[in-house]
N, C-alpha and C positions, 0 to 999 in steps of 0.2 A: 739624536742619535737615527742617519736614516735607515727608516725602516725598510729599503729592501734590501742590506745586509742580514736583516734578520726574518726572510722570508727564504721557504726553499719548500719544493716537491718532496713528499712523501711518496716511498711505490716505484721510483722510476724504474728501478731495475726489471721490477713487475710488467711493468708498461712495455718496457725493450723486449722482455722475453715474449712476450703475446703479441706480435703488433698488430692481428687480426681480431684480437679480444677486442669486446664490450668491455669498457671505461667505467668502473662504481668509484663514485665519486662522495666521502663519507669524511665527518672530524676527526681529526684528530685523536678524539678520545671514546672513538666509535671504529678504530684503523687497526688494531689489534682482532677485534673479535670479526671486522669485515673480512681481515687476511684469512684467519682461520676458516672459512663457511663457504667463502665464494675460491674455487680453485681456476675454474672456468674461465672466469674475469680477472680483473687487470683492477686491482684494487691502487685507491690512489687517494692521500690525504696532505695536509698539508702544515707547518710549524710558519706561525709568524700574522702577519695582515696579507693579506691575500691581492688588493688592490697592486701589489708589486709580485703576482707572480707573475710568470710566462704561459700564454696559452699553447704554446707549440706541444706540449703533452696532450693535448686535446685535441688535436687540429688534424681534420679524417678521421675521429674514433664517434662511435654511438659514446654517448654518456649519461647515465642515470646516478642521476643525484638522491641521496638518502640522508636526509635531516636526522638527527636525532632530538626526537620530538619527546618534551614539550619547551626543548630548548631554545627560547625567541634567538637566543646569539648564535646558535648552529643554524636557524632556520635563513638568518639576516646573510650571514659567512656566506653559504653556497647562492645564496640569490645573487649576491655582489660576483661569483664564479660565475655564476648560469648567466649574468648577462654580459660578463666581459668574454665569453665561450663563445655566445652567439655569432653566428661568421664563419667561425672554423671546426667550431666540433659539427657531423654530417646529421646527430641529431640528440636532440638533450632532451630528456624527461625526469620528470619529479616522481620519487613515490609520498605518494599524502597521506597523510594519516591524519585523525582528529583526535583529540584529547581522552573523549569518552568513551571512542568508540574501542579500543582494544590498551590494554595494557600492554600487552608488546609492541612496545612502538621504537625497537631500537636495535639494532643486531647482535646486544649480548645478551638479549631476549632468549634470542635461537643457538642456543650454547649446545655444538655437535649434534644439531639440524639444520642442516644446510636446504635439505629438498623443502622443510617446512619453511625455511626461511623463503624461497628464494619464488614459492607458492604467493606467500604474502606480499612480499614486496612488488611481486607482478598483479598481486590481484588490485592496488593500488596505484600503479604508473597511469599517468597520465602528462600528456605532452607541453612540453616548458616552451615557449615566446613571448620576448619581452614586449612588453604595454608597447603598442605604435604613439610614435610624437606625430601631432601633425604641424608642431611649431615651434621652435627651439627652447629647452625648459628654460621658467624661470628661475629665478631667484633661490624661489623655497623649494621648489626642489635640484637646484645646486648643492641647497644649505642641508637637502634631507640624504643625497647622495653622501655629500660630506658626514654626516651623521651614521650610516648604514653602519659603521663598523661599530659606536655606538648603539645601539637600539634602543627603544623609550623604555625607559621602567615601567615595571608593572606596580601600579596604586596598591601598598601592601598595610594602607591604611584603609583602602574607604571601608566604610560601615552603612548596614543595612540602614535605605531611611524608612523609617517605621512610620505609620501610620498615624495621625493624633484619633481620639479620640474626641467625639463632637454626642453634644446632648441629644441631635436626634437618631442618635444610636442607642438609646437605651427607651424603656418606657418611661414614658414622663413622671412619672413618681419617684424612679429611681434618678436620673437624672441631676437635680435641683440638688440631695442629700450627696452624691458621690462625689462633683467636682466641688460641692462647699468644703468637703470632710479631707476632701483630697487637698486641696489651699491650706488649710490648715497643720495638717502633718508635714506637707511638702512632697510627697510623692507625686508620681505618675497618676493620672487619673483610671491607666489602667488596670492595676492592682487593684481599684477598690471596688470599677466595673464587676471585674471576673467576678469576685470574690460577691457581693453581694449577688450578683447573681445564682450562682451557686448554691447561697445561701439560703436562697428564696425558695430554691429546687428541692433545697433540704427540709425545709417546711414544709413545702406546700405537701400533702396526703398523694399518696404513690397509685390508687385508684382513679387520681383525675387522668383521662385519657385524652386523647385526639384522635381520629382518625384519620388518616390523609386524601384515603382515597375513599369516593362515595357510596362504592362497593364491595372494596375489600375490606372487610371486617377481619380479619386474622393481623391485618396489618394495625398496629397500637404504641402509641408513642404516652412512658408521662414525661413530666417536670424534675428528668431525673440527668444531671449533668457530671463534671467532673472538671475540675478547674485547676491548672499548676501556671503558677508565677515565677518567670525566669527572670533571674536578677541577682547581680553583687548584693552584696549585704548594705552597699552605702543608700541602694533607690528605695529603704527604711518596706519592705515588703510585711515584715512582721505588724507596724505599725497601722499600717493600711488596711491587712486582713483585720486585723479583730478590733475596726471600727463597724465592719460589718457582723461580724457576731457575736460583741456583747452584749448587745441583745439579747441575743439564740444562746447563750451561757447564761440569760435573767430567767428566761425563759424553760429550760434545763432544770434547773436548779428549782423552780415552784412546781413541775410537773414530778422531779424529786419526790418532795418532804409528800406533795399531796399520795403520790405511789408510798412511801414510805407510811405516811398512816394508814391505807388502807393495807397497809402487809402489816404492819404493827396490831389492824383490828383484825385482822382475818389470823395470826395467832392466836389471841386470844379465844376469838370463835374455834379456833382448831381443837384448844385447849379443851372444853367445853366439851368440844363433841367427843371428845377422847375417851372423857370420862362419862354421857352418855353414853355411849357407842359400850365400853365395858361393863357398865349395868343392866343397857338393852342385851349383852353375852349372856351376865350370870342369870338373869331370868330366865333366858332363851332355855339354858342350862337345868331349868327348871320346870319345862316343859311352859312358862307361863304366855300368855298372848301377848301384843305386844306390836308396835312399829319400830322398825328402824331408822336411827335417826340420819338424816342427811350430812354428811360430809358438808363442812360451808369452799366454795371457790375461792383458789386461789387468788389475787387481780395481779394484774398486770404490771411489771416493771417499766414504767414509760422512760423513754429516752427522746432528745433528739437529736441531740448533743454526742458524740461518740473522739475521745482524741486519746490515739495510741495505743490499742487494740488489737493485738493480733486477730487472723482471720477466726480460732476457735470461738477467743472471747467472744465477738462480734457476732457467730450466730448464737449464740446466748441472748445476745442484746436482741435480738431481729424478731426470734421467738415468740417477745411481747410486742414486737413495736411493725408489723405489717404495713403498716406505712412508709416506713423508712428511716432512715435516719441522714442526719451529715456527720461526717467523719474527716476529723480537721487533722494536719499534719503541717506542724510551722516549717517541716523539714519536711520535703517529697525524696529528700535524700535516705532517709530512715524507714522510710514506707515502702519505697523499691527494695533493701536492704534486709530489712524483718523478713522477708517474704520468704518460708520454707527453716527459717532461722531454728528451729526447734525442733528439724527431721533430722531423726538418727542419718548422717551423709550428706542432708542438705541438698539443697538443687534439683527436686524431683520437680519442680513444674506445679506440683497439685495450686501452690497457696497462689498462680498468676493466672490457674486455671478457674478457682472461684472466687476469685476479684474480677473475672470475665465475666464470670456469669453476676455476679454483683451487676455491673454494670446494666443488663439485660434485664433482671428482676424476674419475677416468678415463682414458682411454688421451688421447693428444696429440701429433700431429707441428708441428716446429714448423722452418718454413722460415727459412733466414738465407741472404742474399745472398751476402757475403765467409767462407762458412764453410758446411759440411757440415753440411744436415737435419739436427736432431734429432727420435727417437723414445723419446717420454714415457711410459712403460707406464702410470705414475700422475700426471697433475698435482692436487696433492694438497696442501695446507700447511693449518696453524693461523696464524693471524696473533693474536698478542695487544699492548699498548702502552697509552697514555696519550693525555688531550689535554684542555686546555682549554677550558673552556665561551664565550671571546671565539673563539676558534681556529676552533671547532667550527660558529660560528654562521657565520662567512664563508666555510668551505669549503664547510657545506648551501647556503648559494644557487647555487653554483658548478654542487653537482653536478648530473648529469643522474638524473630517475628513473628509473633501472635496477635499482632494490632493492642497491644495494652497501653503503655506509650500512644498511641494516635488515637484512643478516645479522650485523651484531655485538652480540652479548650485551649491555648496556650499563649499568654501574653508576656511580650519579651519588655521586663520593664527601663526605663531610662530614667536617668536622677535629672529631676528639674531644675532651675535657675532658683538660689535661693532655696534655707531652709528651715521651711513649712512659717507659717502668719501667727501671732499672741492675739490672738481674738477669741471672743468669744462664738460660737457653734448659730447656726439659721439652727433656730427652737422649731420655726414650721418644718423645717425640710427636717433636723431631726426626730422629731415628735413625729412627725408624717411617715417614715419609712417605722418604724419602732412601732407604733399602731398599726401599720400593712402586715407583717411579721406575726402581731396578735393574730390582725383579722385574717389573713393566711392560713395560719396555722387549724382557723375554725371551722374552714373550710369543708363540707362534707363528700367524695365524690358523688357526681352525677348520674342517676341509669342509664343513661348513654351515655356514649363516646362524645365531645365535641367535634366537630367538623370546623374543614373550611368555606368559606364563600367560594364562589365562584372566579371569583379575578384571583381570592387569596389561593386558587388553587393552581390555579394560572400561573403565578409567580414562584410557588412553589415547584412546579413543575421546568419551568426553567432554568432556575436554579441549578434544579437536578440533573439538569441538560446539559448545563455547562461546566459542572462539576467534574460527570462520567467525561466530557471530551476532554477534560486539562489529568486526569488521570490517565488518559491515552498516551499522553505527549512525554516525547523523553525529555526535555528542559529541564523539568522539576525532577528534585532529587524525589529515588523513589520512595521512602522514609513516607515522604508527602503524601507523593498521589495514593497511600494506602490509607493515609489520613481521612484526606479529599473523597475518598471510598466513602467512609462512614458520614458524610457531611450532607445527605440527606436527609438520616437521620437525628441529625443534631439539629436542622433546621427545624425539625420539627414539636424536635424539644426545646426547642428555645422561642418557638410560634406559643404551645403551652403553655410556658413558663411566664411569657410577657402579659397572654389572654390573664392569667388566672393574677400577677403583683398587680394589675390593671384594674382590676374588680376588686382586690381585697383593697388595694387605694380608694376604690370611691363605695367597697362599706356595701358592694354588691353582687349580689351572687352568680360567679360566673356568665353570660349570652353560650347557647347552646352556637355559635357562631363564633370564630374570630372573626375580629373586623378585618375588611382587608390595609386600613394601616397599620394597624398592629405584625402583621405580615410585610408587609413592604417594610414596615421598621426594624421587622429579623434579617433580611435579605441589604438593606444599605448596611448592617452592623456585621455581618462575616463578609461581603464582599468586598468591604473600604477599609474594615478595621483587622478585622481577624485572619483574615487570609495575610493578608503584610507581614501580620505577626507568622505564621505558620510559616513564612517563606523564611524569614529574617532568622526563625528558629532550626528548621529541618535545613536551610540553605546555607546559613554564617556561621550557625554555632554550634552544629552536630558534624560539622561538614570539618568545621575545624580541631587540627588535631593538636599537641602537645607543641610540637614541634614551630609552629603557628607562629608563640608567642614569642618564644625565641624571634623569631625571624622576624616580626616588628618592632622587637623593640631594641634589635641590632638594627633597623631602618631607618626611626626611629633617634637613635644615638649618631649615625651615620649622618643626616640629615641636619640635626640639630649643633653638632660641630662642623656641618661644609670641610668633612676631609673629603680627601681622595686617594687616600689609601687608607691599608689597616692588615693584620694580621692580632691569628689567634691570640696571639701576647698580647694584644692589646681589648683586643674583647676579656681576656682573661682577667686583663686589670679594672675594666672598665665593670663590668657585670657579673655582680654575688654567686647570679642561679645559672652561670656556664660554668663555674666549678664542679658543680653536681651531674652535671653529664659527664657520658663516656665520652669518648672517642667516636665512634661512628656514630654519635647521638648527635657529637659537634657537628660532623663532616654532611650529616645529609641537612643539615640547618642552612650549613653554606652554601652546599648544592641550590638552596631552595632559593636563598639570594643572587645565585651565578639565575639560573633558569631566570629570574623575573628581571634579570637584567641589568643587576645592579652592581653588582660586581667580575670583574673577569681575573681569573686566577695566573697565578703565577707558575706557569708551567719549566721553565726554565731550566730546570732539574726532573730532568726525565726519571719516573720509575721511584720517584722520595713523594712521600703526602707534600700537598700543596698547606702552605702557612702564611703566607702574601698571596694577599691581592686588592688592586687598585680598580677604583671607586667611578663608574661611569660618570662622567663627568655631566650627563642628563638628567641626573638622581635631582642635582641641585636647581637646574634650570624647571626640573618637571615641578619640585618639592623643596623650593626655595623658600616659599611665606610660610609654610607647615612648618619645616626647619626652624624660622626664626620665632615660631608659635611655641614650635617644641620646646626651644630652648628657654622660650621665658616660661614655661609650664613647669620647667623643672626647677629655674633657677627661683620659681615661687614657693617649692616645694621641697626644694633646700631651706631655705629660709624658714619656713614652718616649723620643721622637725629644726632648726637649731633652735627655733624659743623653748622645745620641749625634754632636748635628747642632745646631751651635748659630750660629743665622739662626729666620730666615722659613719657617715649614710652615705648607703648605696645612692647613685642618682637614678632616680623615678626612671 
């Protein structure tokens, strides 16, 4: 069909009634809102393909073009009109807005506020001039002009490139164990690495301190770390975490048995003391002389590992364990969700405040209504656990910006190829790790804090300066910048952890200075590994909402089936989860596909809900290879499902 018959200007009457007015040119979706806002300007829009429009209405006029940000389609269409209008209009100006600068980027955002809309648009006006040509356009440029009606679609399948863990990122004594056990389990080595580091910090005495600066004695850091493994169940989080924790469970049981025996002996001595005290009291009543018996001292209940504990129960544990403990949560979603769970009304935030203090350590008095107050000499614990991306997305939206989440070192785990290797463990590496934990538990805190060498101090200072600079850039997500603000302290905590781990492995008492090589290893680990995972976590996982999951499924379906058009009815028949969404949720998903230049809506019925879309043919040019591989993957999954389940399965 001839496109010229489908193309027409909207608002020609307004242009005719205001012959001296400037023209505001917007796309059809913004036309009603712009018309209601701007009474002194002539508002103009169009229907159909802009290459068939006559430039007569724009001739001799000042023209302001306002795209509907961040719609790629709207910007491309208005740019095409601006190119054609150059030389006809007296001036062309463009309302420029950046996607992250201001959420109000369309006339609809200023409903009922014409003065505010005019001021906002005026502050963003820039002159529009076409790119000068020094030579005739190339074939590629002509092709790009042809493609202006079909802008380049966004890559909706892009996943963050996660840095790989390397042996040089870890203490030499840990690397061999981590990579050996990860290969056997069939898991990402990063899971075991972060688990082992937090486990070692949990075993080490909290009284071992690093003084990062030469003269500042008030700033000291302990080997106290929090680690979170983010990944779907398929990445085998739990088996990998347990490889790092299993020996600590044995150590904890042994401490428990020794404490139980000591407490049993104490109870016997307490009974004997009670009889002696009764005899002494009876004798004292008769004015007999004698010495009052000394009561036995109750021994502490030693713990190394705590699982599934409330903050109140943890306070009791920490009273007997001033060196600190390791808190293990198989699912951190439960750890976050349990905060304030037992309080009337809930949500007071006191549990979060208590956990924030635990990260910092130090003495704390815990007042209790029904029991005697507790005095905890060191309110300190390391925390380790796993969480699924969907769970942390839900939880993060409810968390206050108190920095609780940002205290975790985060590893975004992936699924390596294969399902593990059925072989014996490297016994030297395994026994070396276990022996190191035993030795680490025996290390008593030195009288003076451990320090850095001058070279190590320079490395630490450069790292701190670089992180401080990153916290001031708008490029990074705000939550990540908050996390990086805590990395100066995390650097020191990792440095002292690496140092005591290497000392325990060598069966030596920690030297008063951390070797420069150890500090440089920490620097590489944080820059080359942790930073990339933090970026993936804060910029991709936490920024991905539920709608994007549906967008990616539909995009994959379109690419794999090489569709040229689709409809709500088609999607409803192919995608089971689509049926659980409300109408406005479905339309929000489709608008994201439109803004990503994947779909063009059928607006042949103005005022009615859009139910049909044309697929941008460039989708298949850009993602043809992905579509083929996606179809092969889905076919393989269907084949696998057919082996275990007879029935109709949703296309993956």
